[in-house]
C-alpha positions in Angstrom: 20.7 119.6 189.1 19.2 118.3 192.3 16.0 120.2 190.6 16.5 118.2 187.7 18.3 122.1 185.7 20.6 119.7 183.6 24.6 120.7 183.3 24.6 122.7 180.7 22.5 124.9 181.4 24.2 125.7 185.2 27.1 126.1 183.4 25.9 129.0 180.9 24.9 130.8 184.1 28.2 129.9 186.1 29.7 131.8 182.7 31.4 128.9 182.7 33.4 128.2 178.9 34.9 125.0 180.1 32.3 121.7 181.1 35.0 120.6 182.8 34.7 124.0 185.5 31.0 123.9 186.2 31.7 120.3 187.0 34.1 121.1 190.0 31.6 123.0 191.9 29.2 120.4 191.4 29.9 118.4 195.2 28.3 121.2 196.7 25.0 119.7 196.6 22.3 121.1 199.5 23.0 117.4 201.7 26.8 119.3 201.8 26.1 121.9 202.7 23.8 121.9 205.4 26.4 120.2 207.1 28.4 122.5 207.0 29.5 124.2 210.8 29.7 128.2 210.1 32.1 129.6 212.2 29.7 132.2 212.2 28.0 129.9 214.6 30.2 130.6 217.2 31.7 133.2 216.7 32.9 133.6 220.6 35.4 129.9 219.7 37.2 131.8 217.5 41.7 130.7 218.5 
């Protein structure tokens, strides 16, 4: 969606029958993913 793809196309690509299911994933943007720290970045700091 960030690049202009409409939500109905994304819904179809993801194989969802309900638009609400696709909507659940729309908060996961590239900006959000860039801020998430992967546990693999620091594998030896496991608790």
